TORKOLVO-709310 format. One record per residue (C-alpha): x, y, z; residue number from 0; residue in three letters. Coordinates in Angstrom, 3 decimals, decimal comma. Example, Ala and Ser with C-alpha at 12.3 -4.5 7.8 and 13.67 -1.06 7.14 Angstrom:
! residues 2
<node c1="12,300" c2="-4,500" c3="7,800" num="0" residu="ALA"/>
<node c1="13,670" c2="-1,060" c3="7,140" num="1" residu="SER"/>
This chain:
! residues 349
<node c1="5,843" c2="19,993" c3="-7,717" num="0" residu="MET"/>
<node c1="9,092" c2="18,388" c3="-6,689" num="1" residu="ALA"/>
<node c1="11,642" c2="17,194" c3="-9,217" num="2" residu="THR"/>
<node c1="13,514" c2="13,957" c3="-8,751" num="3" residu="ILE"/>
<node c1="17,129" c2="13,494" c3="-9,787" num="4" residu="MET"/>
<node c1="19,131" c2="10,333" c3="-9,329" num="5" residu="PRO"/>
<node c1="19,295" c2="9,277" c3="-5,724" num="6" residu="LYS"/>
<node c1="22,395" c2="10,336" c3="-3,864" num="7" residu="ARG"/>
<node c1="24,456" c2="7,644" c3="-2,341" num="8" residu="ARG"/>
<node c1="24,559" c2="8,495" c3="1,315" num="9" residu="TRP"/>
<node c1="27,937" c2="9,601" c3="2,530" num="10" residu="TRP"/>
<node c1="28,921" c2="10,490" c3="-1,030" num="11" residu="ALA"/>
<node c1="31,539" c2="13,026" c3="-1,874" num="12" residu="ARG"/>
<node c1="30,607" c2="16,778" c3="-1,397" num="13" residu="ALA"/>
<node c1="29,222" c2="18,752" c3="-4,264" num="14" residu="GLY"/>
<node c1="25,997" c2="16,860" c3="-4,753" num="15" residu="LEU"/>
<node c1="23,025" c2="19,238" c3="-4,613" num="16" residu="VAL"/>
<node c1="19,407" c2="18,257" c3="-3,943" num="17" residu="LEU"/>
<node c1="17,142" c2="19,612" c3="-6,735" num="18" residu="LEU"/>
<node c1="13,503" c2="19,938" c3="-5,763" num="19" residu="ILE"/>
<node c1="10,975" c2="22,660" c3="-6,068" num="20" residu="SER"/>
<node c1="10,997" c2="25,567" c3="-3,639" num="21" residu="ALA"/>
<node c1="9,220" c2="24,958" c3="-0,314" num="22" residu="ALA"/>
<node c1="8,019" c2="27,210" c3="2,522" num="23" residu="LEU"/>
<node c1="10,614" c2="27,435" c3="5,249" num="24" residu="PHE"/>
<node c1="10,467" c2="28,443" c3="8,890" num="25" residu="GLY"/>
<node c1="7,538" c2="28,892" c3="11,309" num="26" residu="CYS"/>
<node c1="4,136" c2="30,246" c3="10,546" num="27" residu="PHE"/>
<node c1="2,203" c2="32,636" c3="12,833" num="28" residu="PRO"/>
<node c1="-0,786" c2="31,514" c3="14,789" num="29" residu="PRO"/>
<node c1="-4,009" c2="31,144" c3="12,858" num="30" residu="GLY"/>
<node c1="-2,403" c2="30,323" c3="9,500" num="31" residu="VAL"/>
<node c1="-4,331" c2="27,999" c3="7,162" num="32" residu="SER"/>
<node c1="-4,087" c2="24,262" c3="7,727" num="33" residu="ARG"/>
<node c1="-3,029" c2="23,994" c3="4,139" num="34" residu="PHE"/>
<node c1="0,287" c2="25,863" c3="4,720" num="35" residu="GLU"/>
<node c1="3,397" c2="23,767" c3="4,408" num="36" residu="LYS"/>
<node c1="6,109" c2="23,580" c3="7,071" num="37" residu="TYR"/>
<node c1="9,523" c2="22,482" c3="5,937" num="38" residu="SER"/>
<node c1="12,913" c2="21,759" c3="7,428" num="39" residu="GLU"/>
<node c1="16,195" c2="20,926" c3="5,646" num="40" residu="VAL"/>
<node c1="19,356" c2="19,570" c3="7,003" num="41" residu="ARG"/>
<node c1="22,650" c2="18,369" c3="5,450" num="42" residu="GLN"/>
<node c1="23,253" c2="14,778" c3="6,465" num="43" residu="LEU"/>
<node c1="25,712" c2="12,283" c3="5,040" num="44" residu="MET"/>
<node c1="26,905" c2="14,389" c3="2,198" num="45" residu="GLY"/>
<node c1="23,398" c2="15,285" c3="0,931" num="46" residu="THR"/>
<node c1="20,489" c2="17,409" c3="1,766" num="47" residu="MET"/>
<node c1="17,406" c2="15,927" c3="3,416" num="48" residu="VAL"/>
<node c1="14,147" c2="17,842" c3="3,186" num="49" residu="GLN"/>
<node c1="11,084" c2="17,111" c3="5,248" num="50" residu="LEU"/>
<node c1="7,793" c2="18,886" c3="4,432" num="51" residu="ASP"/>
<node c1="4,535" c2="18,539" c3="6,367" num="52" residu="VAL"/>
<node c1="1,077" c2="20,051" c3="6,007" num="53" residu="CYS"/>
<node c1="0,008" c2="21,789" c3="9,161" num="54" residu="ARG"/>
<node c1="-3,465" c2="20,224" c3="9,167" num="55" residu="ASP"/>
<node c1="-4,454" c2="22,340" c3="12,158" num="56" residu="GLY"/>
<node c1="-1,671" c2="20,835" c3="14,320" num="57" residu="LEU"/>
<node c1="-0,050" c2="23,004" c3="16,965" num="58" residu="ALA"/>
<node c1="3,538" c2="24,082" c3="16,246" num="59" residu="GLN"/>
<node c1="4,666" c2="22,280" c3="19,404" num="60" residu="GLN"/>
<node c1="3,276" c2="19,023" c3="18,019" num="61" residu="LYS"/>
<node c1="5,032" c2="19,544" c3="14,749" num="62" residu="ILE"/>
<node c1="8,287" c2="20,398" c3="16,480" num="63" residu="ASP"/>
<node c1="8,089" c2="17,171" c3="18,522" num="64" residu="GLU"/>
<node c1="7,654" c2="15,161" c3="15,385" num="65" residu="ALA"/>
<node c1="10,606" c2="16,766" c3="13,638" num="66" residu="TYR"/>
<node c1="12,782" c2="16,294" c3="16,689" num="67" residu="ARG"/>
<node c1="12,107" c2="12,545" c3="16,722" num="68" residu="ASP"/>
<node c1="12,459" c2="12,225" c3="12,920" num="69" residu="VAL"/>
<node c1="15,859" c2="14,031" c3="12,870" num="70" residu="TRP"/>
<node c1="17,101" c2="11,944" c3="15,753" num="71" residu="ALA"/>
<node c1="16,150" c2="8,742" c3="13,911" num="72" residu="SER"/>
<node c1="17,909" c2="9,947" c3="10,693" num="73" residu="LEU"/>
<node c1="21,007" c2="10,828" c3="12,589" num="74" residu="GLU"/>
<node c1="21,173" c2="7,392" c3="14,208" num="75" residu="GLN"/>
<node c1="20,850" c2="5,714" c3="10,852" num="76" residu="VAL"/>
<node c1="23,424" c2="8,069" c3="9,318" num="77" residu="SER"/>
<node c1="26,249" c2="7,017" c3="11,572" num="78" residu="TRP"/>
<node c1="25,245" c2="3,383" c3="12,236" num="79" residu="ARG"/>
<node c1="25,196" c2="2,528" c3="8,509" num="80" residu="MET"/>
<node c1="27,946" c2="4,771" c3="7,302" num="81" residu="ASN"/>
<node c1="30,837" c2="2,643" c3="5,950" num="82" residu="VAL"/>
<node c1="33,227" c2="5,628" c3="6,258" num="83" residu="PHE"/>
<node c1="32,538" c2="6,137" c3="10,045" num="84" residu="ASP"/>
<node c1="34,807" c2="3,916" c3="12,193" num="85" residu="ASP"/>
<node c1="32,160" c2="3,898" c3="14,906" num="86" residu="ARG"/>
<node c1="29,458" c2="2,569" c3="12,626" num="87" residu="SER"/>
<node c1="27,989" c2="-0,903" c3="12,500" num="88" residu="ASP"/>
<node c1="29,033" c2="-1,165" c3="8,930" num="89" residu="ALA"/>
<node c1="32,646" c2="-0,474" c3="9,798" num="90" residu="ALA"/>
<node c1="32,478" c2="-2,903" c3="12,714" num="91" residu="LYS"/>
<node c1="31,299" c2="-5,645" c3="10,394" num="92" residu="ILE"/>
<node c1="33,984" c2="-4,830" c3="7,792" num="93" residu="ASN"/>
<node c1="36,712" c2="-4,869" c3="10,316" num="94" residu="ASN"/>
<node c1="35,535" c2="-7,888" c3="12,269" num="95" residu="SER"/>
<node c1="38,162" c2="-10,309" c3="10,913" num="96" residu="ASN"/>
<node c1="35,480" c2="-13,075" c3="10,501" num="97" residu="LEU"/>
<node c1="34,302" c2="-12,644" c3="14,164" num="98" residu="GLN"/>
<node c1="30,567" c2="-12,196" c3="14,843" num="99" residu="PRO"/>
<node c1="29,770" c2="-8,679" c3="15,945" num="100" residu="VAL"/>
<node c1="26,659" c2="-7,164" c3="17,637" num="101" residu="PHE"/>
<node c1="24,924" c2="-4,443" c3="15,683" num="102" residu="VAL"/>
<node c1="21,949" c2="-2,179" c3="16,310" num="103" residu="GLY"/>
<node c1="18,475" c2="-3,630" c3="15,612" num="104" residu="ALA"/>
<node c1="17,999" c2="-1,229" c3="12,694" num="105" residu="ASP"/>
<node c1="21,230" c2="-2,343" c3="11,038" num="106" residu="THR"/>
<node c1="20,412" c2="-5,965" c3="11,559" num="107" residu="TYR"/>
<node c1="17,030" c2="-5,462" c3="9,955" num="108" residu="HIS"/>
<node c1="18,448" c2="-3,632" c3="6,959" num="109" residu="VAL"/>
<node c1="21,047" c2="-6,267" c3="6,271" num="110" residu="ILE"/>
<node c1="18,572" c2="-9,048" c3="6,638" num="111" residu="LYS"/>
<node c1="16,305" c2="-7,313" c3="4,125" num="112" residu="LYS"/>
<node c1="19,278" c2="-6,645" c3="1,805" num="113" residu="ALA"/>
<node c1="20,042" c2="-10,342" c3="1,691" num="114" residu="ILE"/>
<node c1="16,437" c2="-11,020" c3="0,665" num="115" residu="GLN"/>
<node c1="16,555" c2="-8,343" c3="-2,025" num="116" residu="PHE"/>
<node c1="19,764" c2="-9,860" c3="-3,343" num="117" residu="SER"/>
<node c1="18,137" c2="-13,189" c3="-3,644" num="118" residu="GLN"/>
<node c1="14,994" c2="-11,781" c3="-5,241" num="119" residu="ALA"/>
<node c1="16,991" c2="-9,805" c3="-7,839" num="120" residu="THR"/>
<node c1="19,414" c2="-12,560" c3="-8,750" num="121" residu="GLY"/>
<node c1="22,311" c2="-10,658" c3="-7,256" num="122" residu="GLY"/>
<node c1="21,653" c2="-7,444" c3="-9,204" num="123" residu="ALA"/>
<node c1="21,514" c2="-5,719" c3="-5,804" num="124" residu="PHE"/>
<node c1="24,058" c2="-6,786" c3="-3,257" num="125" residu="ASP"/>
<node c1="25,425" c2="-5,047" c3="-0,233" num="126" residu="VAL"/>
<node c1="28,742" c2="-6,929" c3="-0,550" num="127" residu="THR"/>
<node c1="29,574" c2="-4,886" c3="-3,549" num="128" residu="VAL"/>
<node c1="31,986" c2="-2,606" c3="-1,496" num="129" residu="TRP"/>
<node c1="35,236" c2="-4,362" c3="-2,679" num="130" residu="PRO"/>
<node c1="34,244" c2="-3,751" c3="-6,279" num="131" residu="LEU"/>
<node c1="33,488" c2="-0,059" c3="-5,517" num="132" residu="ILE"/>
<node c1="36,913" c2="0,354" c3="-3,989" num="133" residu="GLU"/>
<node c1="38,486" c2="-1,631" c3="-6,856" num="134" residu="PHE"/>
<node c1="37,123" c2="0,698" c3="-9,498" num="135" residu="TRP"/>
<node c1="37,963" c2="3,807" c3="-7,505" num="136" residu="ARG"/>
<node c1="41,586" c2="2,615" c3="-7,268" num="137" residu="GLN"/>
<node c1="41,743" c2="1,923" c3="-11,036" num="138" residu="ASN"/>
<node c1="40,252" c2="5,394" c3="-11,749" num="139" residu="GLU"/>
<node c1="42,950" c2="6,973" c3="-9,564" num="140" residu="ALA"/>
<node c1="45,639" c2="5,076" c3="-11,495" num="141" residu="ARG"/>
<node c1="43,879" c2="5,804" c3="-14,830" num="142" residu="ASN"/>
<node c1="44,129" c2="2,120" c3="-15,687" num="143" residu="ILE"/>
<node c1="41,348" c2="-0,018" c3="-17,088" num="144" residu="PHE"/>
<node c1="41,576" c2="-3,379" c3="-15,205" num="145" residu="PRO"/>
<node c1="42,209" c2="-6,638" c3="-16,905" num="146" residu="SER"/>
<node c1="39,525" c2="-9,408" c3="-16,930" num="147" residu="PRO"/>
<node c1="41,723" c2="-11,307" c3="-14,519" num="148" residu="GLU"/>
<node c1="41,834" c2="-8,417" c3="-12,081" num="149" residu="ALA"/>
<node c1="38,051" c2="-8,010" c3="-12,258" num="150" residu="VAL"/>
<node c1="37,538" c2="-11,716" c3="-11,647" num="151" residu="HIS"/>
<node c1="39,828" c2="-11,607" c3="-8,578" num="152" residu="ALA"/>
<node c1="37,893" c2="-8,612" c3="-7,245" num="153" residu="ALA"/>
<node c1="34,662" c2="-10,629" c3="-7,437" num="154" residu="LEU"/>
<node c1="35,917" c2="-13,334" c3="-5,123" num="155" residu="ALA"/>
<node c1="34,227" c2="-12,101" c3="-1,960" num="156" residu="GLY"/>
<node c1="31,081" c2="-10,758" c3="-3,496" num="157" residu="ILE"/>
<node c1="27,758" c2="-12,324" c3="-2,629" num="158" residu="GLY"/>
<node c1="25,196" c2="-12,227" c3="0,164" num="159" residu="SER"/>
<node c1="25,894" c2="-15,916" c3="0,887" num="160" residu="GLN"/>
<node c1="29,080" c2="-14,642" c3="2,599" num="161" residu="ASN"/>
<node c1="26,961" c2="-12,975" c3="5,303" num="162" residu="ILE"/>
<node c1="25,733" c2="-15,018" c3="8,241" num="163" residu="ARG"/>
<node c1="22,838" c2="-13,621" c3="10,340" num="164" residu="MET"/>
<node c1="22,904" c2="-14,935" c3="13,873" num="165" residu="LEU"/>
<node c1="19,747" c2="-15,061" c3="15,970" num="166" residu="ASP"/>
<node c1="21,161" c2="-12,984" c3="18,837" num="167" residu="ASP"/>
<node c1="21,594" c2="-9,773" c3="16,855" num="168" residu="GLY"/>
<node c1="25,096" c2="-10,546" c3="15,596" num="169" residu="ARG"/>
<node c1="26,384" c2="-10,622" c3="12,059" num="170" residu="ILE"/>
<node c1="29,354" c2="-12,584" c3="10,733" num="171" residu="GLN"/>
<node c1="31,236" c2="-12,339" c3="7,488" num="172" residu="LEU"/>
<node c1="32,501" c2="-15,655" c3="6,235" num="173" residu="LEU"/>
<node c1="35,324" c2="-14,337" c3="4,057" num="174" residu="ARG"/>
<node c1="38,019" c2="-11,763" c3="4,750" num="175" residu="ASN"/>
<node c1="37,544" c2="-10,287" c3="1,273" num="176" residu="ASP"/>
<node c1="33,786" c2="-9,741" c3="1,834" num="177" residu="THR"/>
<node c1="32,910" c2="-6,150" c3="2,858" num="178" residu="LYS"/>
<node c1="29,523" c2="-4,468" c3="2,957" num="179" residu="ILE"/>
<node c1="28,230" c2="-1,096" c3="1,861" num="180" residu="ASP"/>
<node c1="24,741" c2="-0,034" c3="2,927" num="181" residu="LEU"/>
<node c1="24,693" c2="3,142" c3="0,783" num="182" residu="GLY"/>
<node c1="22,198" c2="1,660" c3="-1,642" num="183" residu="GLY"/>
<node c1="19,550" c2="0,820" c3="1,007" num="184" residu="ILE"/>
<node c1="20,090" c2="2,926" c3="4,120" num="185" residu="ALA"/>
<node c1="18,534" c2="6,101" c3="2,767" num="186" residu="ALA"/>
<node c1="15,380" c2="4,240" c3="1,800" num="187" residu="GLY"/>
<node c1="15,133" c2="2,702" c3="5,177" num="188" residu="TYR"/>
<node c1="15,649" c2="6,049" c3="6,855" num="189" residu="ALA"/>
<node c1="12,848" c2="7,660" c3="4,804" num="190" residu="ALA"/>
<node c1="10,518" c2="4,853" c3="5,789" num="191" residu="ASP"/>
<node c1="11,370" c2="5,336" c3="9,392" num="192" residu="GLU"/>
<node c1="10,750" c2="9,047" c3="9,058" num="193" residu="ALA"/>
<node c1="7,300" c2="8,327" c3="7,618" num="194" residu="ALA"/>
<node c1="6,532" c2="5,900" c3="10,452" num="195" residu="ARG"/>
<node c1="7,478" c2="8,494" c3="13,057" num="196" residu="ILE"/>
<node c1="5,458" c2="11,258" c3="11,432" num="197" residu="PHE"/>
<node c1="2,353" c2="9,015" c3="11,387" num="198" residu="ARG"/>
<node c1="3,004" c2="8,155" c3="15,014" num="199" residu="GLY"/>
<node c1="2,704" c2="11,862" c3="15,819" num="200" residu="HIS"/>
<node c1="-0,550" c2="12,158" c3="13,923" num="201" residu="GLY"/>
<node c1="0,953" c2="13,785" c3="10,837" num="202" residu="ILE"/>
<node c1="-0,497" c2="12,043" c3="7,795" num="203" residu="LEU"/>
<node c1="0,312" c2="14,445" c3="4,972" num="204" residu="ASN"/>
<node c1="4,039" c2="14,875" c3="4,478" num="205" residu="PHE"/>
<node c1="6,843" c2="14,667" c3="1,869" num="206" residu="PHE"/>
<node c1="10,287" c2="13,176" c3="2,576" num="207" residu="ILE"/>
<node c1="13,233" c2="13,635" c3="0,267" num="208" residu="ASP"/>
<node c1="16,345" c2="11,913" c3="1,598" num="209" residu="ALA"/>
<node c1="18,837" c2="12,738" c3="-1,118" num="210" residu="GLY"/>
<node c1="16,601" c2="11,652" c3="-3,949" num="211" residu="GLY"/>
<node c1="14,833" c2="8,808" c3="-2,120" num="212" residu="ASP"/>
<node c1="11,287" c2="10,174" c3="-1,893" num="213" residu="ILE"/>
<node c1="8,263" c2="9,145" c3="0,120" num="214" residu="TYR"/>
<node c1="5,011" c2="11,031" c3="-0,309" num="215" residu="ALA"/>
<node c1="2,623" c2="10,490" c3="2,585" num="216" residu="GLY"/>
<node c1="-1,065" c2="11,321" c3="2,183" num="217" residu="GLY"/>
<node c1="-1,935" c2="14,414" c3="0,179" num="218" residu="LEU"/>
<node c1="-0,147" c2="17,695" c3="-0,469" num="219" residu="ASN"/>
<node c1="-1,122" c2="20,881" c3="1,238" num="220" residu="CYS"/>
<node c1="-3,771" c2="21,558" c3="-1,411" num="221" residu="SER"/>
<node c1="-5,481" c2="18,211" c3="-0,815" num="222" residu="GLY"/>
<node c1="-4,113" c2="16,647" c3="-3,977" num="223" residu="GLN"/>
<node c1="-1,635" c2="13,808" c3="-4,569" num="224" residu="PRO"/>
<node c1="2,005" c2="14,908" c3="-4,308" num="225" residu="TRP"/>
<node c1="3,511" c2="15,526" c3="-7,771" num="226" residu="ARG"/>
<node c1="7,016" c2="14,532" c3="-8,552" num="227" residu="VAL"/>
<node c1="8,758" c2="15,370" c3="-11,883" num="228" residu="GLY"/>
<node c1="11,353" c2="13,018" c3="-13,238" num="229" residu="ILE"/>
<node c1="14,094" c2="14,797" c3="-15,254" num="230" residu="ARG"/>
<node c1="15,254" c2="13,671" c3="-18,633" num="231" residu="ASP"/>
<node c1="18,747" c2="12,137" c3="-17,872" num="232" residu="PRO"/>
<node c1="20,167" c2="13,666" c3="-21,017" num="233" residu="ARG"/>
<node c1="18,566" c2="17,123" c3="-20,751" num="234" residu="ASP"/>
<node c1="18,103" c2="18,509" c3="-17,286" num="235" residu="ALA"/>
<node c1="15,757" c2="21,253" c3="-18,583" num="236" residu="SER"/>
<node c1="13,111" c2="18,652" c3="-19,549" num="237" residu="LYS"/>
<node c1="10,919" c2="16,174" c3="-17,715" num="238" residu="LEU"/>
<node c1="10,358" c2="12,708" c3="-19,048" num="239" residu="ILE"/>
<node c1="7,353" c2="12,147" c3="-16,793" num="240" residu="ASP"/>
<node c1="5,398" c2="13,456" c3="-13,783" num="241" residu="VAL"/>
<node c1="4,017" c2="11,063" c3="-11,184" num="242" residu="VAL"/>
<node c1="1,251" c2="11,750" c3="-8,684" num="243" residu="ALA"/>
<node c1="1,745" c2="9,903" c3="-5,465" num="244" residu="LEU"/>
<node c1="-0,227" c2="9,146" c3="-2,293" num="245" residu="THR"/>
<node c1="1,435" c2="6,930" c3="0,308" num="246" residu="ASP"/>
<node c1="4,040" c2="5,722" c3="-2,229" num="247" residu="PHE"/>
<node c1="7,746" c2="6,101" c3="-2,751" num="248" residu="ALA"/>
<node c1="9,739" c2="6,948" c3="-5,872" num="249" residu="VAL"/>
<node c1="13,536" c2="6,743" c3="-6,492" num="250" residu="THR"/>
<node c1="15,722" c2="7,223" c3="-9,590" num="251" residu="THR"/>
<node c1="19,105" c2="5,710" c3="-10,092" num="252" residu="SER"/>
<node c1="21,287" c2="6,501" c3="-13,106" num="253" residu="GLY"/>
<node c1="24,701" c2="6,647" c3="-14,699" num="254" residu="ASP"/>
<node c1="24,798" c2="10,304" c3="-15,714" num="255" residu="TYR"/>
<node c1="25,585" c2="12,203" c3="-12,574" num="256" residu="GLU"/>
<node c1="28,275" c2="10,195" c3="-10,937" num="257" residu="LYS"/>
<node c1="30,751" c2="7,954" c3="-12,791" num="258" residu="TYR"/>
<node c1="34,312" c2="6,756" c3="-13,021" num="259" residu="TYR"/>
<node c1="36,584" c2="8,280" c3="-15,685" num="260" residu="THR"/>
<node c1="39,360" c2="6,043" c3="-16,956" num="261" residu="ILE"/>
<node c1="41,517" c2="7,010" c3="-19,950" num="262" residu="ARG"/>
<node c1="38,941" c2="9,576" c3="-21,058" num="263" residu="GLY"/>
<node c1="36,004" c2="7,153" c3="-20,981" num="264" residu="GLN"/>
<node c1="33,240" c2="7,419" c3="-18,481" num="265" residu="THR"/>
<node c1="31,720" c2="4,412" c3="-16,634" num="266" residu="TRP"/>
<node c1="28,709" c2="4,238" c3="-14,406" num="267" residu="SER"/>
<node c1="29,281" c2="4,332" c3="-10,654" num="268" residu="HIS"/>
<node c1="26,706" c2="1,480" c3="-10,358" num="269" residu="ILE"/>
<node c1="28,676" c2="-1,762" c3="-10,403" num="270" residu="ILE"/>
<node c1="27,115" c2="-5,019" c3="-11,478" num="271" residu="ASN"/>
<node c1="27,787" c2="-7,429" c3="-8,571" num="272" residu="PRO"/>
<node c1="27,550" c2="-10,399" c3="-10,921" num="273" residu="VAL"/>
<node c1="30,021" c2="-9,385" c3="-13,594" num="274" residu="THR"/>
<node c1="32,232" c2="-6,979" c3="-11,594" num="275" residu="GLY"/>
<node c1="31,944" c2="-4,252" c3="-14,247" num="276" residu="TYR"/>
<node c1="30,046" c2="-0,975" c3="-14,212" num="277" residu="PRO"/>
<node c1="26,512" c2="-1,381" c3="-15,587" num="278" residu="GLN"/>
<node c1="25,922" c2="-0,405" c3="-19,223" num="279" residu="ARG"/>
<node c1="22,908" c2="0,283" c3="-21,285" num="280" residu="GLY"/>
<node c1="20,483" c2="1,895" c3="-18,750" num="281" residu="VAL"/>
<node c1="20,756" c2="5,668" c3="-18,378" num="282" residu="VAL"/>
<node c1="18,263" c2="5,853" c3="-15,585" num="283" residu="SER"/>
<node c1="15,732" c2="3,720" c3="-13,799" num="284" residu="ALA"/>
<node c1="12,853" c2="5,108" c3="-11,752" num="285" residu="THR"/>
<node c1="10,825" c2="2,846" c3="-9,431" num="286" residu="VAL"/>
<node c1="7,564" c2="3,463" c3="-7,673" num="287" residu="ILE"/>
<node c1="7,031" c2="1,141" c3="-4,688" num="288" residu="ALA"/>
<node c1="5,093" c2="1,023" c3="-1,393" num="289" residu="PRO"/>
<node c1="8,212" c2="1,674" c3="0,631" num="290" residu="THR"/>
<node c1="11,239" c2="3,805" c3="0,032" num="291" residu="THR"/>
<node c1="13,589" c2="0,968" c3="0,826" num="292" residu="MET"/>
<node c1="12,092" c2="-1,106" c3="-1,944" num="293" residu="GLU"/>
<node c1="12,199" c2="1,773" c3="-4,427" num="294" residu="ALA"/>
<node c1="15,816" c2="2,539" c3="-3,389" num="295" residu="ASP"/>
<node c1="16,978" c2="-1,036" c3="-3,894" num="296" residu="VAL"/>
<node c1="15,010" c2="-1,754" c3="-7,060" num="297" residu="LEU"/>
<node c1="16,120" c2="1,418" c3="-8,851" num="298" residu="ALA"/>
<node c1="19,732" c2="0,197" c3="-8,517" num="299" residu="THR"/>
<node c1="18,858" c2="-3,365" c3="-9,381" num="300" residu="ALA"/>
<node c1="17,052" c2="-2,310" c3="-12,610" num="301" residu="LEU"/>
<node c1="20,063" c2="-0,364" c3="-13,756" num="302" residu="CYS"/>
<node c1="22,008" c2="-3,565" c3="-13,402" num="303" residu="VAL"/>
<node c1="19,402" c2="-5,881" c3="-14,874" num="304" residu="MET"/>
<node c1="18,891" c2="-3,839" c3="-18,038" num="305" residu="GLY"/>
<node c1="15,781" c2="-2,592" c3="-19,764" num="306" residu="GLU"/>
<node c1="14,041" c2="-5,883" c3="-20,643" num="307" residu="ARG"/>
<node c1="14,881" c2="-7,933" c3="-17,586" num="308" residu="ALA"/>
<node c1="14,274" c2="-4,981" c3="-15,317" num="309" residu="GLY"/>
<node c1="10,887" c2="-4,263" c3="-16,757" num="310" residu="THR"/>
<node c1="9,968" c2="-7,932" c3="-16,610" num="311" residu="ALA"/>
<node c1="11,014" c2="-8,098" c3="-12,900" num="312" residu="HIS"/>
<node c1="8,709" c2="-5,153" c3="-12,020" num="313" residu="ILE"/>
<node c1="5,856" c2="-6,614" c3="-14,019" num="314" residu="ASP"/>
<node c1="6,125" c2="-9,814" c3="-12,018" num="315" residu="ARG"/>
<node c1="5,490" c2="-7,961" c3="-8,824" num="316" residu="LEU"/>
<node c1="2,039" c2="-6,957" c3="-7,690" num="317" residu="ASP"/>
<node c1="0,153" c2="-3,896" c3="-8,811" num="318" residu="GLY"/>
<node c1="1,782" c2="-1,521" c3="-6,347" num="319" residu="ARG"/>
<node c1="5,058" c2="-1,367" c3="-8,272" num="320" residu="TYR"/>
<node c1="5,976" c2="0,468" c3="-11,520" num="321" residu="ALA"/>
<node c1="9,027" c2="1,574" c3="-13,297" num="322" residu="SER"/>
<node c1="10,380" c2="3,930" c3="-15,973" num="323" residu="ILE"/>
<node c1="13,597" c2="2,815" c3="-17,593" num="324" residu="ILE"/>
<node c1="15,487" c2="5,166" c3="-19,898" num="325" residu="PHE"/>
<node c1="18,004" c2="3,339" c3="-22,040" num="326" residu="SER"/>
<node c1="21,078" c2="4,518" c3="-23,872" num="327" residu="ALA"/>
<node c1="19,263" c2="4,167" c3="-27,126" num="328" residu="GLY"/>
<node c1="16,780" c2="6,885" c3="-26,028" num="329" residu="LYS"/>
<node c1="14,047" c2="4,336" c3="-25,450" num="330" residu="ARG"/>
<node c1="11,693" c2="4,798" c3="-22,539" num="331" residu="GLN"/>
<node c1="9,995" c2="1,670" c3="-21,162" num="332" residu="THR"/>
<node c1="7,102" c2="2,040" c3="-18,695" num="333" residu="ILE"/>
<node c1="5,659" c2="-0,964" c3="-16,932" num="334" residu="THR"/>
<node c1="1,937" c2="-1,578" c3="-17,346" num="335" residu="LYS"/>
<node c1="-0,344" c2="0,514" c3="-15,177" num="336" residu="LEU"/>
<node c1="-3,703" c2="-1,279" c3="-15,380" num="337" residu="GLU"/>
<node c1="-4,497" c2="-2,197" c3="-11,815" num="338" residu="SER"/>
<node c1="-7,358" c2="-0,517" c3="-9,943" num="339" residu="GLN"/>
<node c1="-4,997" c2="-0,177" c3="-7,066" num="340" residu="GLU"/>
<node c1="-3,571" c2="2,838" c3="-8,858" num="341" residu="TYR"/>
<node c1="-6,134" c2="5,052" c3="-7,173" num="342" residu="LYS"/>
<node c1="-3,221" c2="5,866" c3="-4,844" num="343" residu="ASN"/>
<node c1="-0,701" c2="6,671" c3="-7,517" num="344" residu="PHE"/>
<node c1="-0,928" c2="7,428" c3="-11,148" num="345" residu="ARG"/>
<node c1="1,119" c2="8,793" c3="-14,064" num="346" residu="TYR"/>
<node c1="0,268" c2="12,154" c3="-15,532" num="347" residu="LYS"/>
<node c1="1,743" c2="13,128" c3="-18,888" num="348" residu="LYS"/>
C-alpha cells in the first residue's frame, strides 16, 4: 500500500522526501511471475518520481521502451513548465514584456486548461498567483507581515483574464505585473501523460507517483485495486483513510509541510488568489478524480475554498469525484459516495 503525503510543488526547494511504501526495484530474471512489480525512481524537479508497473507477461525490452518514452515526456514537461528555468515556456511568458510568445503544444494545453479551472473554481485556483508567492517569500525573508495596502497592491496583476490565448500557439500576458506559475498543475499533467504513454505501450496496470500526484492505472500486481493511504496531517504515524483506486487519480494538498514563517507565526504556502493572503482553516484536502491534473488542481482549490464551499463544489461534480477535507478544528468532511460508478474506486476504512 502506498501512502500519500501532500503533493510536492514541482521545482520546490530541496529536502522534500517522497513517502510511499517500499517497491521492488531493478530487473527481474526471465520466467518471473507476471504479478511481479517493476519499478523505477528518478529525482526530477526537486522531488522524487516513482513509476511502478506490473509485468503482466511483457518482455523486459517492451517495459524498457515504455519507461524510456515516459521519462522523456516527464523531462520535457519538467523544463518547459519550470518557472525557475530561463529556457522554459513559463519563463518566456513571464519575461515577454506583453509580447505574444510561442510555446510548446503541451504548455499551451496546460495553460488553456488552467484558465478553465480558474473560471470553474471562482478563482480559487489561478496560475497567475506567482506575484503573490514572490510577495510572501519576500516578506518572510524580511520577517515583516505585510500591510493590507501592500497585499492589495500585490493583487493587481492576478487573474486568468490577464492571459490571452492566441490561435497560432502563442500566449500573451496583458499586464506587466501578471506572471504565471505552473507548479500547481504541471505535475498532474505529467502524470496523465505518463499514463497515456504506458497504455500506448500495452501496459495497463501501473502506479505513478509524481511527487504526491498519484495515478493508479488498472489493478495492482495482486490483481486488486491499488491502495493508497492518506496520512493524518497532524500525526504522521496515523492514517485518516485508505482509498482503493482503479484508473483514478488522488492528490493531497495541505498547509502542514511547507509554510511561511513571519514573526514566529506560520502561514500556509497555499495563497488565496482572491484575497492575496495564505489560506486558513483547511489543514489538508484530498481529491479523487478521473485525471491527475484535475486532482492536482482541485486539491489546491479546496484548500482555498474552505471546508463547506470545497465539499459543495465536489458534490456538484459528477460521480467520479470525491474529497476528504481535514479542517483546523479536527473535523473531517467526506463527500458522498453513493454512485454505482464507484465500482472503480472506493473508500475502505
